[in-house]
Phi, psi and omega in degrees: 000315184294315176300318179298320177297317178291327178295319181296321177297321181293324175295321183293323179291324179296319181297318178295322177296320178294317179301313181299322177294325179291319177298324181292323187261358187297327183276000185277323182225146178291330180296322181292318180299316177294323178298322183280353178293347178258010180291147176279348182271131189291322182299319178295319181297318179300311178298323181291318179292322180296314181293320180300318181298318182296318178295319180300325183290339187295324184170173186295321182295324179290327176296316177292325178294319179297322179296319181291331177286349179091028185283338186296315183297311178291331179292323181293331176281324184286344178290347176260007184297148179281342178279121185298323181296313181301311179303314182303305184290328174296319175297317180299319180293318179296313179302324178287325181285329189289349179287339178288138186296316182297319181295319181298319180297316180288325180293334178296336181266006177254138181278091184235353186302311185297318181295324178294314181299318180301335184266015175263007184290158183297337182290338183285160181285153175307324179296324177292316179301319182302306186282332177294314177292329176299315178297314178299321177299323177290319183285326186287358171293327181280135186296320181299322179284330173305309185298319182292318180300312182295321179295328182268021177059042179277342183293313180304308178298329180291325176294324180296323181287354174290345175267005180302148173280350181268114186296336179290318178295320179299313181299313182292319177300316178300320176296320177299310180301317178300319178294317183294328181296345175289340176274120191304314180301330176295315188296322186276353182246346185300319182298330178288343181264005175084023181293327185293312180305314182292320182293319181298323180296319183290348175294344181266005180297148178277356183257113180306322184294326178288317178300320182294313184292326180295313181297316176303318180291323175292328174299317177292320181298319187281006171282345177265130183306310178297325180293323183289329179296310183291326180298320176291314184302329183263022177058027181294325182296316180295324177296319183291320175298325176299320175299316182290338178272357181258106185292339180287346181254032184293340176291346181258351187298323184299312181291317183302319179292328174295326176293315176302319181297322177296313186292330184286005169292329183268139178303323182298322183283327175300323177295322180296324187296339181280343181282146171057030174073025184297318181291325177296322178299317181297317179296327177300321180298336181279328185275323183270128183298135184208186179297141182307322179298319179295312182298318182296318182293325182291320176298320176302322176297318179298318177302323179293316179303319186286357179290337178262136188304314184298329180284331176299317179294321176295315178294326177298322180289334178274001179061040183294336182299324181300313181295316187290322178298323174299317180294341176300339184258006177296148181285325185296126186289328179288319175298317180295320180294313179297318181297321176297322177295317181293317182297320178299318177299317181292333186290351175283354172260122186304318180297327180290321178302318179292324179289321180299318179294313183299326179284000178078031182286333188304312180300325179293318180295317179297323178295330178297343179290347177276348185299155176270356180273110179301328182291312181296320178297317180301313177297319179299315181291327176296317176295316176296330176296316178294321182293327186263359184283116180050040183222101182303312184291323177301312179300317182291327178294320177291321178296314183291340178274358183083018187292332182294332177292311183291330182292320179299324175296323186287351177296340178265009181299152179278338180277120183300323180294323176298315180293321176298314180298314187297317178294331175292318178297310180301320177299320178296316184285328185290348175289349177258121189303311182301318181289325181299319179294321177294320177299314181297320181298335179261016169087027185298314187294319180294322180292338179284347187294318180293316170304335178296340180270359184295157171254000180280123186297318180300315179299314186294322178298317181286316185292326179293323177294321177299315181297321181297324181281316184285336181284003170295343181265132183301310179295329179290324179294319178294321178295321181294321183290317180292331181276002180078027182276348184288316177304310176295330180292313180296324179298333176293344178293348181269359181299141175267355174280122192295322182287323176298317179295320182297312182287330176298311179303319180296318182292323176299315180300318180293317180293328184287001171300330176262127183298325182293319177295317180300315182294318181293323180296319178299323181291334177274000174097017182298320186291320184290320180298319177292328174301314184291321179296320183281352172265354179265128183297323183281332190258337184293153176199176181297321184287328178294317180297320183296318181295324178292318182293321180298326172290320181293330185295342177261001176219079190292339177292315177294317179303316182292326180290320181280315188266337184068026186200130169240133179285170179292336179279349178275097184267114184269153186217202177309142178070010171286139181221148177248103181267007182091168179291133172275143177288160182303125178085356180281137178282135176274126181291147175288169181295319179296326178291324182290324178298327185275357179282142180295154181290133182208197182271024181285159172300134180295148172268117184270127188246133169259119180210128179236007182237094185281044183260352188249131177276111184231328186275147179289136178279137183292325185273009184296123185277338186283150178230086159239194186297158179303334182295331187263357183280142176286154182234152178218122177298127175267128184294130179268073182296327179297313184295321176298317179300320180295317178302313180299316183295321175300315180292329185276333186246301188294319183297337181282341183288136181275330181274128184294324176307313178294323177297312179296316182295313181296322177299315182300319181290323179297315178297315176304314179300318183293338189240028172113353181073190185293138179233126178293136182305321180292335183255016183300326182293340183271354181277109193276052181289329185290318178293324181296318181295315179302320180292327178294316178302314182295318182294316186269352183051043181203154173277348184269123183238123175297141187298330183287343184282339184282114178262340177234097183240150179251207189310300186301321180291316184289323180294324179292318181292324181294314179304311185292313183296321180293318178298325185293337183244010175083015174274133182277130170198160178262173169222121185238130178266131176250198180268157177050056175063017170276142171204155181209169179243136177247140179226161178251121182225141168285135179288337175227160178294129184305331184294337185256008181263118176302153184298322181291341181253015187295133178241142179287158181295157181258141180272129181235152168254134181266126178282123180246355187248303192264319176227073188308126179097351181283137180267122177255118183300129184307139180070000173290159178306321180296317180296317181298314178300322176296325184279342184236169180288000000 
């Protein structure tokens, strides 16, 4: 037993000797130090951590070497050790290593956040606080770690550490908080944890770096509305103004002005700026040469003040426009951008706009469109939009500065606000004929096609207005068509935005002046969409109805089918056809489509045709039998209609009295279509059988009007309208129910030349009887006229 006990003691002594030897050699090589970081003995761990810290302090390469040796993992475990010395030196070593970028990258993949937060408690040593916050500062740059630190309640202890007596702890904690405030939930809750009180205290720090970082953190905090309220309650605004009034603190003025700019979003802060000469102090920053950043931030503050109308008037009285316009020509891009923002804010005051223009600001603003800064260009276009809005002099000033050329180029900008502003300016300028021509000469219409495809409502409101104005020009309409602008324009008729729809309808109306454009828009479905709109109680309007009529005016056949009415100005000619009334929302088939329909019991399609050069009718002797689409067609010459035209021109046109012309034409039409028919014997008039025979003869539902020898109201009214139009006699064509149709004419009861001015009477509207008493004039709305129009 004694021998065994002595042997055991010997082994223990040998172990102690080995440990002492390791402790003596631990500081000689980093490999040994890292190896001993996993030792179970506290004395060795203390020495190992201390040695690792010493190696890490030597330089960046040594930090990376320690990382390769595997020092990071054991150090992350040792910072939770119960031995305070081990914890202290482990934190010091970790804090020294984490400055290295490679170490930071590896540390992000280690679950260390909770351990770091646990060591922020007041019971820990300042040196632990210093290095724990240093590690958190490095990690909190990454968004994922921001979220983790906030989720693990890291913000409250960090705010507590702002009151630490150790400046390094204050600085590191500030950096972590600053990073965390980029995460929105942190920003909205930080003020409730007392961060503003602690930050305002740190403004009194003797260390400039802490003051600078405090101001940057306050700038982030004050982007939140509730935080700004607390900031004002704790006299934070006044403290910032004190900094601005102290010329010895000019190195802090740029950040202080950013905080003021944030606060001036609120009316309460704007009221505070008027106290103790705060506004005058801001204006002085514009007048006295200073650092570009300071001057730029001061201008931003002025821009914020100018957001309120009453402040604009006050600034106008201080002649602030003169200062700001001069700053528009500064070389520094930040000053120029801020000045443009402030001038834009002032331009919402009408008196300011005039002063801005008189001070010669427009050329400088137009010049800003050459800038490579998207923000400056956006602000410049917004300002020009205000200058040209309902302002004749402003419009010409922009034009004389060459703005129209540069604005056309900005229509392809990537910034939606820039495009919206630009289309607004072009819309303002296009109201002037001379400027409109110059805009078109620089390709404005073609450049507007891409904005027509935008999903931005403001852009669409403006660009459709531009198209409606520029499309007054014939060449501009052709350019819009060739550039592919009609499909996106027609698609905007489906917009549920009332102003977009309104302007689109105006643009369609303008484009429909050209028949080729009207036809193409109809091919894209414009007519059907407008039909749908005009059937809707909520969407229909005067302009939507006008747009539909403008399209129909180039296709009178469809107009008559949909509206059942042709004006005296609607002159029908070759290829006009009457397919009958279309139901609401129903598409009207084209003539080619109607030709291809099989012969049936359908209402006949009445055709006006005097040119037998196109093969359209199916040949009776055709031996082939496939679908109607593949059958050959042959136009049948309407010799009767041609004969009637000659007769009308030879006889009726020579009559001098209009009454006689209308009466004679009515009798001619009646004779051509079966003569007078007594009302009581109308049922004996075999027109239905006659029409069926014509269908069978022609193998088509389409019947030339001259082929009809027994025609009733709808046939005679159509023939009368065509013949009247061919010799310049004015009359309408109105479709009624059950094959009724009639013509209305305006006639003076006496010759106008013999009516004294004081006895002048307007012409009377008549309906011409073509059936029962051909040539008889029925005064409109009289019992006889009503009877003629109904069964």
